[in-house]
N, CA, C and O atoms as a Tinker XYZ file with bonds, in Angstrom:
   548  protein
     1  N     94.902000  136.204000  106.289000    73     2
     2  CA    94.995000  135.112000  105.363000    64     1     3
     3  C     95.317000  133.846000  106.158000    63     2     4     5
     4  O     96.245000  133.833000  106.967000    81     3
     5  N     94.547000  132.788000  105.922000    73     3     6
     6  CA    94.762000  131.519000  106.620000    64     5     7
     7  C     95.770000  130.680000  105.849000    63     6     8     9
     8  O     95.828000  130.712000  104.619000    81     7
     9  N     96.551000  129.941000  106.593000    73     7    10
    10  CA    97.483000  129.020000  105.967000    64     9    11
    11  C     97.544000  127.754000  106.805000    63    10    12    13
    12  O     97.206000  127.758000  107.988000    81    11
    13  N     97.973000  126.690000  106.183000    73    11    14
    14  CA    98.014000  125.384000  106.834000    64    13    15
    15  C     99.415000  125.113000  107.361000    63    14    16    17
    16  O    100.405000  125.266000  106.645000    81    15
    17  N     99.480000  124.709000  108.617000    73    15    18
    18  CA   100.761000  124.395000  109.231000    64    17    19
    19  C    101.083000  122.929000  108.957000    63    18    20    21
    20  O    100.267000  122.045000  109.218000    81    19
    21  N    102.256000  122.686000  108.440000    73    19    22
    22  CA   102.714000  121.326000  108.170000    64    21    23
    23  C    103.756000  120.947000  109.197000    63    22    24    25
    24  O    104.605000  121.757000  109.568000    81    23
    25  N    103.685000  119.709000  109.653000    73    23    26
    26  CA   104.624000  119.237000  110.658000    64    25    27
    27  C    105.759000  118.468000  110.002000    63    26    28    29
    28  O    105.552000  117.770000  109.010000    81    27
    29  N    106.934000  118.595000  110.548000    73    27    30
    30  CA   108.089000  117.808000  110.137000    64    29    31
    31  C    108.451000  116.930000  111.315000    63    30    32    33
    32  O    108.600000  117.414000  112.437000    81    31
    33  N    108.592000  115.637000  111.061000    73    31    34
    34  CA   108.952000  114.731000  112.138000    64    33    35
    35  C    110.314000  115.138000  112.692000    63    34    36    37
    36  O    111.250000  115.347000  111.920000    81    35
    37  N    110.444000  115.256000  114.021000    73    35    38
    38  CA   111.719000  115.696000  114.601000    64    37    39
    39  C    112.893000  114.773000  114.270000    63    38    40    41
    40  O    114.039000  115.220000  114.224000    81    39
    41  N    112.612000  113.494000  114.040000    73    39    42
    42  CA   113.704000  112.580000  113.697000    64    41    43
    43  C    114.297000  112.886000  112.333000    63    42    44    45
    44  O    115.463000  112.582000  112.084000    81    43
    45  N    113.510000  113.484000  111.446000    73    43    46
    46  CA   114.023000  113.844000  110.124000    64    45    47
    47  C    115.066000  114.954000  110.203000    63    46    48    49
    48  O    115.860000  115.129000  109.278000    81    47
    49  N    115.067000  115.694000  111.291000    73    47    50
    50  CA   116.020000  116.782000  111.452000    64    49    51
    51  C    117.347000  116.314000  112.045000    63    50    52    53
    52  O    118.294000  117.095000  112.147000    81    51
    53  N    117.415000  115.046000  112.434000    73    51    54
    54  CA   118.636000  114.477000  112.999000    64    53    55
    55  C    119.170000  113.428000  112.018000    63    54    56    57
    56  O    118.743000  112.275000  112.062000    81    55
    57  N    120.093000  113.810000  111.138000    73    55    58
    58  CA   120.484000  112.947000  110.027000    64    57    59
    59  C    121.185000  111.650000  110.429000    63    58    60    61
    60  O    121.302000  110.748000  109.600000    81    59
    61  N    121.644000  111.528000  111.646000    73    59    62
    62  CA   122.352000  110.310000  112.036000    64    61    63
    63  C    121.457000  109.292000  112.729000    63    62    64    65
    64  O    121.917000  108.199000  113.060000    81    63
    65  N    120.185000  109.624000  112.958000    73    63    66
    66  CA   119.272000  108.707000  113.627000    64    65    67
    67  C    118.394000  108.001000  112.606000    63    66    68    69
    68  O    117.673000  108.643000  111.842000    81    67
    69  N    118.461000  106.688000  112.599000    73    67    70
    70  CA   117.644000  105.901000  111.686000    64    69    71
    71  C    116.230000  105.777000  112.246000    63    70    72    73
    72  O    116.037000  105.684000  113.458000    81    71
    73  N    115.244000  105.777000  111.349000    73    71    74
    74  CA   113.847000  105.662000  111.773000    64    73    75
    75  C    113.204000  104.366000  111.305000    63    74    76    77
    76  O    112.075000  104.070000  111.697000    81    75
    77  N    113.884000  103.594000  110.486000    73    75    78
    78  CA   113.318000  102.341000  110.008000    64    77    79
    79  C    114.342000  101.546000  109.230000    63    78    80    81
    80  O    115.527000  101.876000  109.212000    81    79
    81  N    113.864000  100.484000  108.581000    73    79    82
    82  CA   114.732000   99.649000  107.751000    64    81    83
    83  C    114.164000   99.595000  106.339000    63    82    84    85
    84  O    112.953000   99.698000  106.142000    81    83
    85  N    115.038000   99.434000  105.370000    73    83    86
    86  CA   114.603000   99.415000  103.982000    64    85    87
    87  C    114.445000   97.979000  103.490000    63    86    88    89
    88  O    114.945000   97.029000  104.092000    81    87
    89  N    113.743000   97.861000  102.391000    73    87    90
    90  CA   113.541000   96.582000  101.725000    64    89    91
    91  C    114.199000   96.654000  100.364000    63    90    92    93
    92  O    114.249000   97.742000   99.791000    81    91
    93  N    114.694000   95.588000   99.821000    73    91    94
    94  CA   114.858000   94.258000  100.408000    64    93    95
    95  C    116.018000   94.231000  101.394000    63    94    96    97
    96  O    116.851000   95.137000  101.431000    81    95
    97  N    116.047000   93.175000  102.184000    73    95    98
    98  CA   117.109000   93.010000  103.166000    64    97    99
    99  C    118.365000   92.547000  102.441000    63    98   100   101
   100  O    118.548000   91.356000  102.191000    81    99
   101  N    119.224000   93.498000  102.106000    73    99   102
   102  CA   120.420000   93.139000  101.345000    64   101   103
   103  C    121.637000   93.953000  101.762000    63   102   104   105
   104  O    122.605000   94.044000  101.007000    81   103
   105  N    121.604000   94.538000  102.935000    73   103   106
   106  CA   122.726000   95.341000  103.395000    64   105   107
   107  C    123.880000   94.468000  103.856000    63   106   108   109
   108  O    123.765000   93.243000  103.899000    81   107
   109  N    124.978000   95.095000  104.197000    73   107   110
   110  CA   126.141000   94.339000  104.656000    64   109   111
   111  C    125.860000   93.628000  105.969000    63   110   112   113
   112  O    126.426000   92.567000  106.235000    81   111
   113  N    125.002000   94.196000  106.783000    73   111   114
   114  CA   124.607000   93.539000  108.041000    64   113   115
   115  C    123.148000   93.110000  107.938000    63   114   116   117
   116  O    122.444000   93.128000  108.948000    81   115
   117  N    122.678000   92.733000  106.786000    73   115   118
   118  CA   121.331000   92.302000  106.427000    64   117   119
   119  C    120.384000   93.493000  106.258000    63   118   120   121
   120  O    119.656000   93.553000  105.267000    81   119
   121  N    120.375000   94.436000  107.194000    73   119   122
   122  CA   119.444000   95.551000  107.151000    64   121   123
   123  C    120.133000   96.836000  106.719000    63   122   124   125
   124  O    121.257000   97.120000  107.132000    81   123
   125  N    119.455000   97.600000  105.894000    73   123   126
   126  CA   119.868000   98.969000  105.584000    64   125   127
   127  C    118.888000   99.897000  106.285000    63   126   128   129
   128  O    117.677000   99.684000  106.213000    81   127
   129  N    119.381000  100.900000  106.944000    73   127   130
   130  CA   118.528000  101.822000  107.682000    64   129   131
   131  C    117.971000  102.904000  106.778000    63   130   132   133
   132  O    118.580000  103.269000  105.772000    81   131
   133  N    116.794000  103.417000  107.152000    73   131   134
   134  CA   116.231000  104.592000  106.503000    64   133   135
   135  C    116.335000  105.751000  107.486000    63   134   136   137
   136  O    116.203000  105.564000  108.696000    81   135
   137  N    116.567000  106.934000  106.965000    73   135   138
   138  CA   116.817000  108.079000  107.824000    64   137   139
   139  C    115.759000  109.175000  107.694000    63   138   140   141
   140  O    115.889000  110.239000  108.298000    81   139
   141  N    114.715000  108.916000  106.905000    73   139   142
   142  CA   113.625000  109.871000  106.764000    64   141   143
   143  C    112.306000  109.161000  107.005000    63   142   144   145
   144  O    112.156000  107.978000  106.699000    81   143
   145  N    111.357000  109.896000  107.554000    73   143   146
   146  CA   110.050000  109.330000  107.870000    64   145   147
   147  C    109.336000  108.850000  106.618000    63   146   148   149
   148  O    108.697000  107.797000  106.640000    81   147
   149  N    109.432000  109.605000  105.520000    73   147   150
   150  CA   108.718000  109.195000  104.305000    64   149   151
   151  C    109.259000  107.872000  103.759000    63   150   152   153
   152  O    108.493000  107.071000  103.224000    81   151
   153  N    110.562000  107.632000  103.886000    73   151   154
   154  CA   111.122000  106.346000  103.463000    64   153   155
   155  C    110.635000  105.222000  104.377000    63   154   156   157
   156  O    110.269000  104.148000  103.900000    81   155
   157  N    110.631000  105.466000  105.677000    73   155   158
   158  CA   110.198000  104.450000  106.629000    64   157   159
   159  C    108.739000  104.070000  106.397000    63   158   160   161
   160  O    108.390000  102.890000  106.435000    81   159
   161  N    107.891000  105.059000  106.160000    73   159   162
   162  CA   106.467000  104.783000  105.910000    64   161   163
   163  C    106.296000  104.013000  104.606000    63   162   164   165
   164  O    105.475000  103.099000  104.536000    81   163
   165  N    107.048000  104.363000  103.586000    73   163   166
   166  CA   106.943000  103.665000  102.300000    64   165   167
   167  C    107.323000  102.189000  102.448000    63   166   168   169
   168  O    106.620000  101.315000  101.941000    81   167
   169  N    108.422000  101.912000  103.135000    73   167   170
   170  CA   108.832000  100.522000  103.293000    64   169   171
   171  C    107.918000   99.755000  104.233000    63   170   172   173
   172  O    107.731000   98.550000  104.063000    81   171
   173  N    107.343000  100.433000  105.226000    73   171   174
   174  CA   106.357000   99.782000  106.092000    64   173   175
   175  C    105.107000   99.418000  105.299000    63   174   176   177
   176  O    104.517000   98.360000  105.517000    81   175
   177  N    104.704000  100.287000  104.383000    73   175   178
   178  CA   103.547000  100.024000  103.533000    64   177   179
   179  C    103.813000   98.849000  102.596000    63   178   180   181
   180  O    102.952000   97.986000  102.424000    81   179
   181  N    104.985000   98.810000  101.999000    73   179   182
   182  CA   105.348000   97.677000  101.134000    64   181   183
   183  C    105.345000   96.382000  101.937000    63   182   184   185
   184  O    104.829000   95.363000  101.477000    81   183
   185  N    105.915000   96.420000  103.127000    73   183   186
   186  CA   105.937000   95.244000  103.992000    64   185   187
   187  C    104.522000   94.778000  104.306000    63   186   188   189
   188  O    104.247000   93.578000  104.287000    81   187
   189  N    103.623000   95.714000  104.596000    73   187   190
   190  CA   102.240000   95.376000  104.903000    64   189   191
   191  C    101.545000   94.723000  103.706000    63   190   192   193
   192  O    100.828000   93.735000  103.867000    81   191
   193  N    101.754000   95.266000  102.521000    73   191   194
   194  CA   101.090000   94.735000  101.334000    64   193   195
   195  C    101.601000   93.350000  100.954000    63   194   196   197
   196  O    100.845000   92.539000  100.417000    81   195
   197  N    102.873000   93.069000  101.225000    73   195   198
   198  CA   103.453000   91.788000  100.833000    64   197   199
   199  C    103.349000   90.705000  101.899000    63   198   200   201
   200  O    103.726000   89.560000  101.649000    81   199
   201  N    102.852000   91.041000  103.071000    73   199   202
   202  CA   102.762000   90.079000  104.165000    64   201   203
   203  C    101.382000   89.450000  104.184000    63   202   204   205
   204  O    100.379000   90.130000  103.968000    81   203
   205  N    101.330000   88.137000  104.446000    73   203   206
   206  CA   100.059000   87.434000  104.618000    64   205   207
   207  C     99.696000   87.395000  106.093000    63   206   208   209
   208  O    100.575000   87.386000  106.954000    81   207
   209  N     98.400000   87.371000  106.384000    73   207   210
   210  CA    97.957000   87.259000  107.771000    64   209   211
   211  C     98.493000   85.971000  108.376000    63   210   212   213
   212  O     98.497000   84.924000  107.730000    81   211
   213  N     98.946000   86.057000  109.618000    73   211   214
   214  CA    99.501000   84.901000  110.304000    64   213   215
   215  C    100.971000   84.681000  110.033000    63   214   216   217
   216  O    101.588000   83.820000  110.660000    81   215
   217  N    101.538000   85.422000  109.132000    73   215   218
   218  CA   102.945000   85.260000  108.765000    64   217   219
   219  C    103.880000   85.963000  109.752000    63   218   220   221
   220  O    105.035000   85.565000  109.905000    81   219
   221  N    103.393000   86.984000  110.405000    73   219   222
   222  CA   104.224000   87.768000  111.308000    64   221   223
   223  C    103.989000   87.320000  112.758000    63   222   224   225
   224  O    102.854000   87.300000  113.234000    81   223
   225  N    105.056000   86.968000  113.435000    73   223   226
   226  CA   104.962000   86.528000  114.821000    64   225   227
   227  C    104.465000   87.646000  115.718000    63   226   228   229
   228  O    104.796000   88.814000  115.513000    81   227
   229  N    103.680000   87.288000  116.700000    73   227   230
   230  CA   103.130000   88.191000  117.705000    64   229   231
   231  C    102.186000   89.249000  117.126000    63   230   232   233
   232  O    101.717000   90.116000  117.863000    81   231
   233  N    101.905000   89.195000  115.848000    73   231   234
   234  CA   100.943000   90.105000  115.229000    64   233   235
   235  C    100.247000   89.357000  114.094000    63   234   236   237
   236  O    100.477000   89.659000  112.923000    81   235
   237  N     99.394000   88.382000  114.431000    73   235   238
   238  CA    98.830000   87.496000  113.408000    64   237   239
   239  C     97.848000   88.166000  112.450000    63   238   240   241
   240  O     97.522000   87.586000  111.414000    81   239
   241  N     97.372000   89.358000  112.759000    73   239   242
   242  CA    96.409000   90.024000  111.881000    64   241   243
   243  C     97.067000   91.032000  110.947000    63   242   244   245
   244  O     96.375000   91.717000  110.193000    81   243
   245  N     98.390000   91.130000  110.987000    73   243   246
   246  CA    99.127000   92.049000  110.116000    64   245   247
   247  C     99.238000   91.443000  108.723000    63   246   248   249
   248  O     99.657000   90.293000  108.589000    81   247
   249  N     98.882000   92.172000  107.712000    73   247   250
   250  CA    99.011000   91.704000  106.334000    64   249   251
   251  C     97.671000   91.598000  105.639000    63   250   252   253
   252  O     96.618000   91.666000  106.273000    81   251
   253  N     97.724000   91.428000  104.318000    73   251   254
   254  CA    96.504000   91.450000  103.507000    64   253   255
   255  C     96.167000   90.152000  102.778000    63   254   256   257
   256  O     95.063000   90.038000  102.246000    81   255
   257  N     97.055000   89.184000  102.730000    73   255   258
   258  CA    96.802000   87.927000  102.007000    64   257   259
   259  C     96.615000   88.131000  100.502000    63   258   260   261
   260  O     95.802000   87.446000   99.882000    81   259
   261  N     97.347000   89.048000   99.925000    73   259   262
   262  CA    97.187000   89.293000   98.491000    64   261   263
   263  C     97.675000   88.123000   97.646000    63   262   264   265
   264  O     97.083000   87.823000   96.610000    81   263
   265  N     98.737000   87.464000   98.069000    73   263   266
   266  CA    99.249000   86.331000   97.281000    64   265   267
   267  C     98.256000   85.174000   97.246000    63   266   268   269
   268  O     98.172000   84.455000   96.251000    81   267
   269  N     97.511000   84.995000   98.317000    73   267   270
   270  CA    96.515000   83.918000   98.340000    64   269   271
   271  C     95.392000   84.146000   97.343000    63   270   272   273
   272  O     94.752000   83.191000   96.903000    81   271
   273  N     95.147000   85.385000   96.984000    73   271   274
   274  CA    94.075000   85.710000   96.048000    64   273   275
   275  C     94.407000   85.289000   94.621000    63   274   276   277
   276  O     93.515000   85.217000   93.776000    81   275
   277  N     95.670000   85.011000   94.344000    73   275   278
   278  CA    96.073000   84.670000   92.981000    64   277   279
   279  C     95.697000   83.250000   92.579000    63   278   280   281
   280  O     95.819000   82.879000   91.411000    81   279
   281  N     95.241000   82.461000   93.539000    73   279   282
   282  CA    94.825000   81.105000   93.200000    64   281   283
   283  C     93.396000   81.069000   92.667000    63   282   284   285
   284  O     92.922000   80.018000   92.236000    81   283
   285  N     92.715000   82.196000   92.693000    73   283   286
   286  CA    91.368000   82.299000   92.148000    64   285   287
   287  C     91.430000   83.042000   90.818000    63   286   288   289
   288  O     92.424000   83.698000   90.506000    81   287
   289  N     90.365000   82.932000   90.047000    73   287   290
   290  CA    90.313000   83.646000   88.768000    64   289   291
   291  C     90.356000   85.150000   89.009000    63   290   292   293
   292  O     89.724000   85.663000   89.933000    81   291
   293  N     91.106000   85.842000   88.171000    73   291   294
   294  CA    91.210000   87.290000   88.288000    64   293   295
   295  C     90.129000   87.906000   87.395000    63   294   296   297
   296  O     90.238000   87.914000   86.169000    81   295
   297  N     89.097000   88.416000   88.042000    73   295   298
   298  CA    87.989000   89.059000   87.342000    64   297   299
   299  C     87.911000   90.516000   87.791000    63   298   300   301
   300  O     88.632000   90.937000   88.696000    81   299
   301  N     87.033000   91.274000   87.153000    73   299   302
   302  CA    86.832000   92.665000   87.566000    64   301   303
   303  C     86.304000   92.735000   88.993000    63   302   304   305
   304  O     86.677000   93.627000   89.754000    81   303
   305  N     85.434000   91.793000   89.355000    73   303   306
   306  CA    84.904000   91.770000   90.721000    64   305   307
   307  C     86.019000   91.482000   91.728000    63   306   308   309
   308  O     86.054000   92.074000   92.807000    81   307
   309  N     86.922000   90.576000   91.376000    73   307   310
   310  CA    88.043000   90.246000   92.251000    64   309   311
   311  C     88.974000   91.445000   92.408000    63   310   312   313
   312  O     89.453000   91.715000   93.509000    81   311
   313  N     89.233000   92.165000   91.317000    73   311   314
   314  CA    90.081000   93.356000   91.395000    64   313   315
   315  C     89.434000   94.437000   92.253000    63   314   316   317
   316  O     90.121000   95.128000   93.006000    81   315
   317  N     88.108000   94.588000   92.142000    73   315   318
   318  CA    87.406000   95.567000   92.980000    64   317   319
   319  C     87.466000   95.151000   94.446000    63   318   320   321
   320  O     87.653000   95.995000   95.323000    81   319
   321  N     87.307000   93.862000   94.716000    73   319   322
   322  CA    87.408000   93.354000   96.087000    64   321   323
   323  C     88.806000   93.620000   96.657000    63   322   324   325
   324  O     88.933000   94.069000   97.797000    81   323
   325  N     89.850000   93.347000   95.874000    73   323   326
   326  CA    91.225000   93.589000   96.326000    64   325   327
   327  C     91.489000   95.072000   96.540000    63   326   328   329
   328  O     92.181000   95.454000   97.484000    81   327
   329  N     90.942000   95.905000   95.668000    73   327   330
   330  CA    91.104000   97.343000   95.826000    64   329   331
   331  C     90.457000   97.816000   97.129000    63   330   332   333
   332  O     91.043000   98.617000   97.857000    81   331
   333  N     89.269000   97.331000   97.420000    73   331   334
   334  CA    88.593000   97.675000   98.676000    64   333   335
   335  C     89.366000   97.139000   99.871000    63   334   336   337
   336  O     89.481000   97.816000  100.892000    81   335
   337  N     89.893000   95.930000   99.749000    73   335   338
   338  CA    90.668000   95.319000  100.830000    64   337   339
   339  C     91.923000   96.143000  101.138000    63   338   340   341
   340  O     92.248000   96.379000  102.301000    81   339
   341  N     92.615000   96.573000  100.099000    73   339   342
   342  CA    93.814000   97.382000  100.284000    64   341   343
   343  C     93.460000   98.725000  100.913000    63   342   344   345
   344  O     94.135000   99.168000  101.842000    81   343
   345  N     92.412000   99.376000  100.419000    73   343   346
   346  CA    92.013000  100.677000  100.950000    64   345   347
   347  C     91.632000  100.573000  102.424000    63   346   348   349
   348  O     92.026000  101.424000  103.222000    81   347
   349  N     90.876000   99.552000  102.795000    73   347   350
   350  CA    90.477000   99.373000  104.198000    64   349   351
   351  C     91.677000   99.042000  105.073000    63   350   352   353
   352  O     91.793000   99.560000  106.184000    81   351
   353  N     92.566000   98.190000  104.589000    73   351   354
   354  CA    93.744000   97.810000  105.362000    64   353   355
   355  C     94.683000   98.979000  105.593000    63   354   356   357
   356  O     95.216000   99.144000  106.690000    81   355
   357  N     94.891000   99.796000  104.557000    73   355   358
   358  CA    95.755000  100.969000  104.701000    64   357   359
   359  C     95.117000  101.965000  105.667000    63   358   360   361
   360  O     95.810000  102.551000  106.499000    81   359
   361  N     93.816000  102.158000  105.562000    73   359   362
   362  CA    93.130000  103.095000  106.452000    64   361   363
   363  C     93.220000  102.639000  107.904000    63   362   364   365
   364  O     93.382000  103.467000  108.801000    81   363
   365  N     93.117000  101.346000  108.146000    73   363   366
   366  CA    93.149000  100.823000  109.515000    64   365   367
   367  C     94.558000  100.815000  110.101000    63   366   368   369
   368  O     94.724000  101.071000  111.293000    81   367
   369  N     95.568000  100.527000  109.293000    73   367   370
   370  CA    96.928000  100.363000  109.809000    64   369   371
   371  C     97.832000  101.570000  109.601000    63   370   372   373
   372  O     98.855000  101.703000  110.273000    81   371
   373  N     97.466000  102.444000  108.683000    73   371   374
   374  CA    98.254000  103.645000  108.407000    64   373   375
   375  C     97.302000  104.841000  108.383000    63   374   376   377
   376  O     97.019000  105.378000  107.313000    81   375
   377  N     96.811000  105.262000  109.537000    73   375   378
   378  CA    95.771000  106.300000  109.561000    64   377   379
   379  C     96.213000  107.651000  109.017000    63   378   380   381
   380  O     95.362000  108.459000  108.643000    81   379
   381  N     97.504000  107.922000  108.960000    73   379   382
   382  CA    97.983000  109.212000  108.444000    64   381   383
   383  C     98.109000  109.233000  106.923000    63   382   384   385
   384  O     98.293000  110.300000  106.337000    81   383
   385  N     98.013000  108.069000  106.274000    73   383   386
   386  CA    98.128000  108.018000  104.814000    64   385   387
   387  C     96.805000  108.363000  104.157000    63   386   388   389
   388  O     95.744000  107.911000  104.586000    81   387
   389  N     96.882000  109.161000  103.123000    73   387   390
   390  CA    95.715000  109.508000  102.329000    64   389   391
   391  C     95.964000  108.953000  100.926000    63   390   392   393
   392  O     96.868000  109.409000  100.226000    81   391
   393  N     95.173000  107.984000  100.527000    73   391   394
   394  CA    95.337000  107.373000   99.209000    64   393   395
   395  C     94.788000  108.330000   98.160000    63   394   396   397
   396  O     93.613000  108.694000   98.186000    81   395
   397  N     95.653000  108.728000   97.242000    73   395   398
   398  CA    95.225000  109.623000   96.168000    64   397   399
   399  C     94.881000  108.848000   94.898000    63   398   400   401
   400  O     94.079000  109.309000   94.086000    81   399
   401  N     95.477000  107.686000   94.728000    73   399   402
   402  CA    95.160000  106.836000   93.575000    64   401   403
   403  C     95.497000  105.394000   93.926000    63   402   404   405
   404  O     96.563000  105.108000   94.472000    81   403
   405  N     94.586000  104.498000   93.608000    73   403   406
   406  CA    94.810000  103.065000   93.808000    64   405   407
   407  C     94.344000  102.361000   92.547000    63   406   408   409
   408  O     93.163000  102.395000   92.202000    81   407
   409  N     95.275000  101.730000   91.867000    73   407   410
   410  CA    94.978000  101.068000   90.599000    64   409   411
   411  C     95.536000   99.649000   90.632000    63   410   412   413
   412  O     96.678000   99.436000   91.040000    81   411
   413  N     94.744000   98.698000   90.211000    73   411   414
   414  CA    95.189000   97.315000   90.103000    64   413   415
   415  C     95.095000   96.896000   88.645000    63   414   416   417
   416  O     94.050000   97.037000   88.011000    81   415
   417  N     96.191000   96.382000   88.125000    73   415   418
   418  CA    96.225000   95.903000   86.747000    64   417   419
   419  C     96.532000   94.416000   86.781000    63   418   420   421
   420  O     97.461000   93.978000   87.460000    81   419
   421  N     95.757000   93.657000   86.055000    73   419   422
   422  CA    95.934000   92.201000   86.082000    64   421   423
   423  C     96.531000   91.690000   84.779000    63   422   424   425
   424  O     96.363000   92.278000   83.711000    81   423
   425  N     97.231000   90.581000   84.911000    73   423   426
   426  CA    97.745000   89.854000   83.760000    64   425   427
   427  C     97.344000   88.394000   83.969000    63   426   428   429
   428  O     98.121000   87.619000   84.528000    81   427
   429  N     96.126000   88.003000   83.524000    73   427   430
   430  CA    95.623000   86.654000   83.787000    64   429   431
   431  C     96.485000   85.549000   83.189000    63   430   432   433
   432  O     96.506000   84.438000   83.720000    81   431
   433  N     97.193000   85.824000   82.102000    73   431   434
   434  CA    98.027000   84.800000   81.484000    64   433   435
   435  C     99.171000   84.377000   82.397000    63   434   436   437
   436  O     99.586000   83.218000   82.382000    81   435
   437  N     99.679000   85.310000   83.186000    73   435   438
   438  CA   100.773000   85.002000   84.102000    64   437   439
   439  C    100.309000   84.955000   85.552000    63   438   440   441
   440  O    101.118000   84.815000   86.469000    81   439
   441  N     98.991000   85.075000   85.751000    73   439   442
   442  CA    98.395000   85.041000   87.082000    64   441   443
   443  C     99.104000   86.017000   88.017000    63   442   444   445
   444  O     99.591000   85.634000   89.081000    81   443
   445  N     99.155000   87.274000   87.607000    73   443   446
   446  CA    99.826000   88.301000   88.401000    64   445   447
   447  C     98.970000   89.563000   88.450000    63   446   448   449
   448  O     98.123000   89.807000   87.591000    81   447
   449  N     99.224000   90.346000   89.483000    73   447   450
   450  CA    98.522000   91.611000   89.678000    64   449   451
   451  C     99.569000   92.679000   89.961000    63   450   452   453
   452  O    100.500000   92.456000   90.736000    81   451
   453  N     99.416000   93.824000   89.340000    73   451   454
   454  CA   100.277000   94.968000   89.589000    64   453   455
   455  C     99.474000   95.968000   90.417000    63   454   456   457
   456  O     98.410000   96.419000   89.992000    81   455
   457  N     99.986000   96.314000   91.600000    73   455   458
   458  CA    99.336000   97.263000   92.495000    64   457   459
   459  C    100.081000   98.591000   92.397000    63   458   460   461
   460  O    101.283000   98.658000   92.654000    81   459
   461  N     99.363000   99.636000   92.026000    73   459   462
   462  CA    99.936000  100.982000   91.949000    64   461   463
   463  C     99.180000  101.834000   92.957000    63   462   464   465
   464  O     97.981000  102.073000   92.817000    81   463
   465  N     99.901000  102.286000   93.971000    73   463   466
   466  CA    99.288000  103.030000   95.069000    64   465   467
   467  C    100.016000  104.364000   95.232000    63   466   468   469
   468  O    101.206000  104.402000   95.545000    81   467
   469  N     99.283000  105.453000   95.014000    73   467   470
   470  CA    99.842000  106.787000   95.229000    64   469   471
   471  C     99.201000  107.357000   96.483000    63   470   472   473
   472  O     98.005000  107.180000   96.714000    81   471
   473  N    100.001000  108.044000   97.291000    73   471   474
   474  CA    99.493000  108.529000   98.567000    64   473   475
   475  C    100.217000  109.790000   99.000000    63   474   476   477
   476  O    101.267000  110.150000   98.468000    81   475
   477  N     99.621000  110.445000   99.979000    73   475   478
   478  CA   100.262000  111.556000  100.671000    64   477   479
   479  C    100.086000  111.291000  102.162000    63   478   480   481
   480  O     99.302000  110.433000  102.566000    81   479
   481  N    100.827000  112.042000  102.971000    73   479   482
   482  CA   100.780000  111.839000  104.414000    64   481   483
   483  C    100.213000  113.102000  105.033000    63   482   484   485
   484  O    100.746000  114.194000  104.836000    81   483
   485  N     99.126000  112.948000  105.785000    73   483   486
   486  CA    98.456000  114.107000  106.365000    64   485   487
   487  C     99.348000  114.814000  107.374000    63   486   488   489
   488  O    100.192000  114.199000  108.026000    81   487
   489  N     99.143000  116.103000  107.484000    73   487   490
   490  CA    99.850000  116.980000  108.414000    64   489   491
   491  C    101.352000  117.079000  108.145000    63   490   492   493
   492  O    102.112000  117.495000  109.020000    81   491
   493  N    101.773000  116.709000  106.965000    73   491   494
   494  CA   103.179000  116.844000  106.584000    64   493   495
   495  C    103.242000  117.449000  105.187000    63   494   496   497
   496  O    102.214000  117.678000  104.550000    81   495
   497  N    104.440000  117.700000  104.727000    73   495   498
   498  CA   104.618000  118.193000  103.361000    64   497   499
   499  C    104.940000  117.053000  102.399000    63   498   500   501
   500  O    105.425000  117.293000  101.294000    81   499
   501  N    104.674000  115.820000  102.811000    73   499   502
   502  CA   104.966000  114.648000  101.990000    64   501   503
   503  C    103.761000  114.358000  101.103000    63   502   504   505
   504  O    102.700000  113.974000  101.597000    81   503
   505  N    103.921000  114.539000   99.812000    73   503   506
   506  CA   102.843000  114.290000   98.855000    64   505   507
   507  C    103.398000  113.530000   97.660000    63   506   508   509
   508  O    104.610000  113.461000   97.455000    81   507
   509  N    102.502000  112.970000   96.886000    73   507   510
   510  CA   102.827000  112.306000   95.622000    64   509   511
   511  C    103.852000  111.188000   95.769000    63   510   512   513
   512  O    104.715000  111.020000   94.907000    81   511
   513  N    103.765000  110.429000   96.848000    73   511   514
   514  CA   104.599000  109.236000   96.974000    64   513   515
   515  C    103.899000  108.096000   96.250000    63   514   516   517
   516  O    102.677000  108.112000   96.102000    81   515
   517  N    104.665000  107.107000   95.799000    73   515   518
   518  CA   104.091000  106.017000   95.023000    64   517   519
   519  C    104.745000  104.700000   95.387000    63   518   520   521
   520  O    105.955000  104.626000   95.601000    81   519
   521  N    103.921000  103.656000   95.455000    73   519   522
   522  CA   104.383000  102.299000   95.665000    64   521   523
   523  C    103.853000  101.460000   94.511000    63   522   524   525
   524  O    102.659000  101.490000   94.216000    81   523
   525  N    104.732000  100.716000   93.861000    73   523   526
   526  CA   104.342000   99.819000   92.777000    64   525   527
   527  C    104.822000   98.427000   93.139000    63   526   528   529
   528  O    106.016000   98.210000   93.346000    81   527
   529  N    103.881000   97.472000   93.216000    73   527   530
   530  CA   104.223000   96.105000   93.622000    64   529   531
   531  C    103.613000   95.142000   92.614000    63   530   532   533
   532  O    102.445000   95.267000   92.247000    81   531
   533  N    104.405000   94.194000   92.179000    73   531   534
   534  CA   103.934000   93.126000   91.317000    64   533   535
   535  C    103.793000   91.864000   92.158000    63   534   536   537
   536  O    104.762000   91.394000   92.754000    81   535
   537  N    102.588000   91.323000   92.203000    73   535   538
   538  CA   102.331000   90.121000   92.985000    64   537   539
   539  C    102.092000   88.982000   92.004000    63   538   540   541
   540  O    101.181000   89.031000   91.178000    81   539
   541  N    102.920000   87.970000   92.111000    73   539   542
   542  CA   102.849000   86.844000   91.188000    64   541   543
   543  C    102.707000   85.548000   91.966000    63   542   544   545
   544  O    103.110000   85.444000   93.124000    81   543
   545  N    102.129000   84.576000   91.304000    73   543   546
   546  CA   101.964000   83.263000   91.934000    64   545   547
   547  C    103.263000   82.526000   91.959000    63   546   548
   548  O    103.325000   81.399000   92.451000    81   547
C-alpha cells in the first residue's frame, strides 16, 4: 500500500525558536514573533498582498499593487484580472502554496474589494488555511 510522506519543518519542533513576525505590528517591542511555519507563511502572504510594488526597500518588485486598482471602476473583468494577478503572484513568490479557492467580492459603493484566499502547503500536513483581506481606498 502506497502512502504519502509529509514533511514537518524542523523549526516547528523547537518551540522557543521564532520563524517569523506577525501582523499587525503591535507587540510590546513592535514585533510579535511567530513560532510555527504555517503562521509565518500566512503572515508573509498577507504582507505580500498588502504591499505595493516599489514600496519595499531593496526588493522593488515585491507586492501586487492591489490598492492602486481601486482607483478604477470595479467590473467583472477587473475582478478577473485581479484574481489572475493574485494567482500568478502567489505562484511566483510562494511556490509551495497551492491555492484551493480564490474569491474576490466587490463593494462598488465603498470602492472596496474583499479577497478570500484558501490554500494548502505542499509536502506538509498544512491544509485548509485561509486569508481574508479587505482592501479599501
